C-alpha positions in Angstrom: 0.0 -0.1 0.0 2.8 2.4 0.5 3.5 2.5 -3.2 0.2 4.0 -3.6 0.3 6.7 -1.1 3.4 8.6 -1.9 3.1 12.2 -0.6 5.0 15.4 0.1 6.4 17.5 -2.8 6.8 21.3 -3.8 5.4 22.4 -7.4 4.9 26.1 -8.9 3.5 27.5 -12.0 4.5 31.0 -13.0 3.1 33.3 -15.6 5.3 35.4 -17.3 5.1 38.0 -20.0 6.1 35.5 -22.9 5.2 32.3 -21.2 4.4 30.2 -18.5 7.3 27.9 -16.1 6.5 25.0 -14.3 8.6 23.5 -11.7 8.8 20.6 -9.2 11.2 18.3 -6.9 11.8 14.9 -7.3 11.2 13.4 -3.7 8.0 10.7 -3.1 7.6 9.9 0.5 5.2 7.9 2.4 4.8 9.3 6.1 8.5 9.9 7.1 10.2 7.6 4.8 11.3 8.6 1.4 10.4 6.0 -1.4 11.6 7.6 -4.4 14.5 10.1 -5.4 14.0 10.4 -9.0 10.3 11.1 -9.5 9.5 12.9 -12.5 6.5 15.4 -11.1 6.2 17.2 -14.8 4.5 15.5 -17.3 4.0 16.2 -20.9 0.4 15.7 -22.0 0.7 16.9 -25.5 3.2 19.0 -27.3 1.7 22.3 -26.1 0.8 21.5 -22.5 2.3 20.0 -19.5 1.5 19.0 -15.8 2.8 19.2 -12.4 1.6 16.4 -9.8 1.2 16.3 -6.2 -1.0 14.0 -4.0 -1.2 10.0 -4.1 1.2 8.6 -6.7 -0.9 6.2 -8.4 -4.1 8.6 -8.8 -2.2 11.2 -10.2 -0.4 9.0 -12.8 -3.7 7.2 -13.8 -5.3 10.4 -14.5 -2.5 11.9 -16.2 -2.6 8.7 -18.5 -6.3 9.5 -19.0 -6.1 13.2 -20.0 -3.4 12.2 -22.2 -5.4 9.8 -24.3 -8.7 11.8 -23.8 -6.9 15.0 -25.9 -5.6 12.6 -28.5 -8.8 10.9 -29.1 -10.5 14.7 -29.0 -8.2 15.7 -31.5 -8.4 12.6 -34.0 -12.3 13.4 -33.5 -12.4 17.3 -34.0 -9.7 17.8 -36.3 -8.0 20.2 -34.1 -6.0 20.4 -30.9 -7.8 21.2 -27.5 -7.1 24.7 -26.6 -5.8 24.9 -22.6 -8.7 25.7 -20.9 -10.6 22.7 -22.7 -7.9 20.6 -21.5 -8.2 22.2 -17.9 -11.9 21.2 -17.4 -11.5 18.2 -18.7 -8.9 16.9 -15.9 -10.7 18.8 -13.4 -13.9 16.5 -14.4 -11.7 13.6 -14.1 -10.0 14.6 -10.7 -13.8 15.8 -9.3 -14.8 12.1 -10.1 -11.9 10.4 -8.5 -11.7 12.0 -5.1 -15.8 11.3 -4.8 -15.0 7.9 -5.6 -15.2 5.1 -2.6 -11.8 3.7 -2.1 -9.9 2.3 0.8 -6.9 4.5 -0.4 -8.2 8.6 -0.7 -7.5 9.6 -4.5 -6.3 12.7 -3.8 -4.5 14.5 -6.2 -3.3 18.1 -7.6 -2.3 19.2 -10.3 -1.1 23.0 -12.0 -1.6 22.7 -15.6 0.2 25.2 -18.4 -0.1 25.3 -22.0 -0.4 27.4 -24.8 -2.8 27.8 -27.8 -3.9 30.5 -30.6 -4.9 32.9 -27.8 -1.9 32.4 -25.3 -0.3 31.1 -22.6 -2.1 29.9 -19.4 -1.5 28.2 -16.0 -4.3 26.1 -14.2 -4.7 25.0 -10.7 -6.5 22.2 -10.7 -7.4 21.6 -6.5 -8.0 18.2 -4.9 -11.6 19.1 -4.9 -11.7 19.0 -9.0 -12.1 22.9 -8.8 -10.7 24.9 -11.5 -8.6 28.3 -11.3 -7.1 30.4 -13.9 -3.9 31.8 -12.1 -2.7 35.1 -13.5 0.4 35.5 -11.5 1.7 32.1 -9.3 0.7 29.3 -7.7 2.4 26.5 -5.5 0.9 23.1 -4.6 2.5 20.4 -2.1 3.9 20.4 1.3 6.6 22.9 0.7 4.5 25.8 -1.1 4.2 27.5 2.2 8.1 28.3 1.9 7.9 28.3 -1.9 5.4 31.2 -1.5 7.5 33.6 1.1 9.6 33.6 -2.1 7.2 34.4 -4.7 5.5 36.9 -3.0 8.5 39.0 -2.6 9.9 38.3 -6.0 7.4 37.9 -8.7 6.6 40.8 -10.6 3.8 40.8 -13.9 6.6 41.9 -16.6 8.8 39.0 -15.6 10.6 37.6 -18.6 10.9 33.4 -19.1 14.5 33.7 -18.2 13.8 35.9 -15.0 10.5 33.0 -14.0 13.2 30.3 -14.4 15.5 31.7 -12.0 12.7 32.3 -9.4 11.1 29.1 -9.4 14.7 27.6 -9.0 15.1 29.8 -6.3 11.6 29.2 -4.5 11.8 25.4 -4.9 15.2 25.7 -3.3 13.6 27.4 -0.1 11.6 24.2 -0.2 14.5 22.0 -0.2 15.7 24.0 2.7 13.1 23.5 5.1 10.2 20.9 3.9 11.1 17.2 4.7 9.0 15.7 2.0 10.9 18.2 -0.6 14.2 17.0 -2.1 16.6 15.3 -4.5 16.2 17.2 -7.3 14.7 20.4 -9.4 13.1 19.8 -12.8 12.0 23.1 -14.6 10.3 23.2 -18.3 9.1 26.7 -20.0 6.0 26.6 -22.4 5.9 29.4 -25.3 4.5 29.4 -28.4 7.1 27.3 -29.4 5.7 24.3 -27.2 7.0 22.8 -24.0 11.1 22.7 -23.1 12.9 21.5 -20.3 15.4 24.1 -19.4 16.9 22.9 -15.8 17.2 19.5 -14.3 19.2 18.9 -11.3 19.8 15.8 -9.1 20.7 16.7 -5.5 22.3 13.3 -3.9 22.5 14.4 -0.3 25.1 12.1 0.6 28.5 12.5 2.1 31.1 11.2 -0.5 34.3 9.4 1.2 
């Protein structure tokens, strides 16, 4: 059962003037135990959208696979790509149904969705209860979010460029790494612009003494 209830993380979604930035750490925990050190918490759902995952890993992984498949089916059926708002509504509906389904293991999942379409670049906060919030500046989820917010609140500004945004999310994740025991082992950062999704930073933090 522990394999199904890995919890604890820090993820960030940031809106910049020329795109959006998503960031996440790599640690997966079950209670006080670290059960994964290379967990990829940022997942590409198509060429122009990506999500960050927090909560119960098994639910988050399954919902990620389902939304990928549904978006591809929608593209085939309609002959067009879904926009970011449609993708957010689709995933939000899945989260809503998932958490209200009776189960021995709580189906808790929290996603941040970033993407681009013909109208611009967007970030949506898909909370664990299925609610959907369009983010105009920044959002963070997970156990380390309280520490990340401290940095975001003081350093974010509306005219921030993608490059400035990347530096800010790394600084914010680092603040959580220092203080939250469920956050750690590395950082991944992607940027999403009119050119699509691109990983722009990845670093593994081994955290052991070399003899």
